[in-house]
N, C-alpha and C positions, 0 to 999 in steps of 0.2 A: 818915725814909722819904719818898720823892718823892711828890708829889701829881700824879696823872695822870688825864686825862679821855679817854674814847673815846666818840664819838657819831657820828651820821651819818644819811643819808637814802637811801631806795631811789630810783633814777632812773626814776620812772614818768612823768615829764614835767617841764615847767617848774615851779619852785617858785612859790608865790603868797603873798599877804599873810598868809594863815593860818599858813604856815610861818614867816614873819618874826615875827609876833606870838607864835606858840607856841614857837619854839625858836631861830631864827637870831639874833634880837636879843640873847638871853641868851648865846649862844655868843660873840658879839662882845664883850659885856661881860666875860665870863669870860676871854677871850683877853687883853683889855687890863687886867685887874685885877692881874696879877702874882701871883695867889693859887695858880696851878698851875705846876708845873715843866714839864709837857709836856701838850699838847693835840693829840689825834689826831681828825681829822674824816674819816669814811669815806663814799665814795659806794658804797653796799652793792648791788652789781649782780649778785651770784651768783644770787639767786632771780629777778631780772628777766630774766637770760639764760636761765634754765630756763623761765620762763613765756612767753618770746618766742623760743623756739628757732628758729622758722620765720622770724623777722625780727630778726636780731641788729643790723642797721643802725639800727633804731629805738632799741635800747638804747644803742648807741654815741652816737647823736645826743643822747639824753636825758642821758647822762653829761656831754657837753660843756655842755649847757644848765644842769645842776645846778652844775657847776664855775663857770660864768660867774655864776650867781646867788649862789654863795658869795662870790665876789670882789666882786661889786657891792654886797653888803650889808655889807661891811667885814671879812670874814675875811681875814687877812693870812698868806700862806705863809711870811713871815719869823718869825711868832709861833706859828703852828699848822701842824701837818703835815697836809696834805690828801692823801688817797690813794684809789685805786680798789681795792675789795676783791679783785677777780679778778686783779689784776696783782701 
């Protein structure tokens, strides 16, 4: 049976060192370990879109910021599938 991970973050703003220490660093380690067959990392925007229905542009910008933060900390789209929940 394939070993699969699904994890992610809500796009409430830029990620910070707490995100890195708490989860992003470990995601990069798991991605590079070869232990899992598939790794899916979601930008979980559905609730953020509901909470910010009057300002969807804020959510769109936060999605871009989170995606850039993912890439800058070492998540590799060649090894992990990065996706936006609402798309």
